[in-house]
N, C-alpha and C positions, 0 to 999 in steps of 0.2 A: 749292286751290280747284275746284271742279265744277261744273259746272251742272247747275240742278234744286234742288228746295224739300225739305226732310224735315223731316216732321212729326208730333210725336209724339200717337198717340190712343190712350187708355188704357194697353193692354199692349204697345201696337205700334206701331212706328215708318213712319211711309209714306211715300216719295218719291213726287218729281213731277215728271216731265221732257216737255219739249213740242219739238215743232217745226215748221216753217210751209214751204210753199213759194206759189211765185207767178210766175206768166208760162212755167210749165212745163206742159203739156197737147198737146190736140187741137185747143185754137179758134185760127181766124185768126191774131190776134194775139198767140199766144204767143213767145215769143223760143226757146224750145226744143220742139221736137216730137217727144213722145213717148207712148205709151200710157198710161190713166191707172192702170193695174193698177199701171207702173213708178212712178210719181210718187209715189203713194199706199207704196209697197213702201220707197224710200227713204225718206220722210220717218218712218216707223214706222221704219227702220231707227235714224236718228240718236238717237232720243228715246228708242229701249228700250236701243242701246248705252251712252247716257248714265245712264238708268236703272240698269243691271247695274254701270257703272263705280264708283257711290256704295253699291253693294255691296244691290243692292234685286234682286226676283224679280218681275217683272212679272205682276201679275192682272187690269189692264183696260187697254183703249183707249179711248178718247173721238176720234173724226171728225169736225173740224167742216169741211164740203163747200160750197164758191163754186164747182165746175165744174158743177154743175146736176143734177135730180133725176135723169134718166134715167143720170148716171153713178157713181151709187150703190153698185152691185153691184159694179162693175169696180174701185172704188176699195177695196172689201171683199176683195174677190178679192188682192189689193196685200200689205194687214194679213195675211190669212190665207198665203199663201205666205213670209212675214215668221216668223210663228208656227210654223212647220213648221219652218223652219228652225233655228231656234232649239232646237226639238227639248223644249220641256219637257214634263213628264208631268201638269199640272195645268191646268184649265181657265183660259184666257186671255179673258175676255168684249171684247167689240166694243159699243159705241153710238156716239149721234153724232147730229146734224140736218143737212140739207142746205138752202141757200138757195134755195128755189124762187120767190120772190116777183121779183123783179130780177133780170133775166140778166147776166152782166157780160161783160166782151169779154176779160175773160184769165183763164187759171183760176189758180186759188188753193186752198189747204187749209191744214188746222191737225191735227196729230194731238199729242195727249196721252196717256201711258202712266203710269199709275199702279201701283206695286208697293211690297212688301211688304221692310223692309231685313231680312236676313238674318245683316248681318255689317257691322260697324265699321272705316272704314277706317286699316288703320295710315298710321304717316307714311315719305314716302318719303326716303330720305338720301343724300345724294352724298360716297357712301363706297367703301372698298375691294371691298366685298360687291355691292354694288350697281349691276348692268347694264343697259342698255338695247336695245331696239330698235323699229323701225315694222314692224309687220306690214300688206305692202299697200302700194299705190302710191296718192298724193296724187291726187287727179282733179277735175275739173270741169265742168260744163254737158256739152256734146258728149259729152266723154270718156269719161263715165259709162258710157255706151249704147257706144262704139265699144271701150275697152277693159274691158270688163269682167271677163276675163281676171285683172286685177292687181289688182282690186277682192279685199280681206279677208273670207272666209265669215263669217256669222255666228254660226253654228256654231264656227269656228274662235277666237272670240271669246270665246261664252259659256265653250266648252274651258278658254282661258287661263284667265279669270276665276276658274275654280274650285281649280286647281293648286297646290299644294305650292311655295312657293318661290316664286312672281309676287305679287311685294308689288302692285301697280296694273295694272290696263290702264285706258286713257282715248281715248275715239275722236278722232282729229282734225276739225275744222272748219273752216269758211272761213279762220280767223286762220292756220293753217298748223301745222310742226310744232313750231317754234320757240316759239311763243304755248303750245302748252301743255304742253310740257315747264318752260317756264318755271315755269306754272299745279301741275304737278305734282310738284315738286322743293320741298320743305319747307325752308328755312333759309340760302337764297340765291340769288342773281338769276341766272341763268342766262342768258350774252350767244351772240351767234351765234359771235362767234371762238373761244369755246369748246367748240364742237359740230362733231364730225366723221361725216359721212354721204353717201352718195354721192346721196341724196335732196334738192328742194327744200328748205329748210328752212319756205320762208316763201310754198309756192305754199295756193295753197286746197284741202281734201279735200273740199269739195261735200259730199256728202250721206255723210261720216264712209268713205272709202272705204278708208281706213287708219287704225291706230291705234295706240300707243304703250303698250311693256309695259315694268315695270320690273322686274325677277327677281333672286334668288341665283343669281350664276356657277354654283352646280351644278346645277343645273337647264337651263341652255343648252342643251346640246346635246339635251333633250328637246325643247325647245322646237324649235329648229330644224328637229329630226327631222319634229316634226309639222306645221310651217308649210311648208319645202318652200322654192317660188319666192319666196311672199311676205314670208318675213323678211329684212329689211334690219337690219344691227350700226349701232348708235348709241354712240359715243363722247363723254365728256364729263370736259374737262380738270376737274379739280379742283381743281388749281393755280392757275388762273386767278378760280374763285369769288370772287361776295365776298357774305360777308353782309349 
């Protein structure tokens, strides 16, 4: 199971994904103080990674701005940063709306990404040929700003999603690595006792600061070389798996 909606429209299939952000920004009562371009960048990051994970190619972004009309340009600049990092050679349009009638005490925004499906997702099975890794580190709140060097790059996520031998990529959100592993693997119930990793399996990954990759063992060295310090092996003991 993945986060997002898949809709058939004529001969095409659209993928719609989204993310929200609240109490993060530059208002006095925000709980985490960061510039608005950073806020929108990370909200876009979550939505676009989920879109790509579902086999999509993003074509449009919709921004719902409750931070204030004057903040629109800064929010758009964060989206533009994300677009540049992805490196797609086609246009990704940006549209949206701002709430300017009712001032809010805390910052809030929503980001929707619309993509066109380019491929259907294969099943990820727990077998001898399939290997797993987490790229990046789960971070949340102010850790996202303070440990930015540990965050998986967007361009690396896109690159992995396009490699032959990679079965699936899946961003890790607030429910943690273990939850996403259970969502990713078909046909078995993945429990914490089965999983070996140096990372905290239950910690929130906030705005998708890390992602899971399932891959054929034959391409493991290639992925490790490309990922460098961001590569964290994950082992799942198949003998304990329950159907």
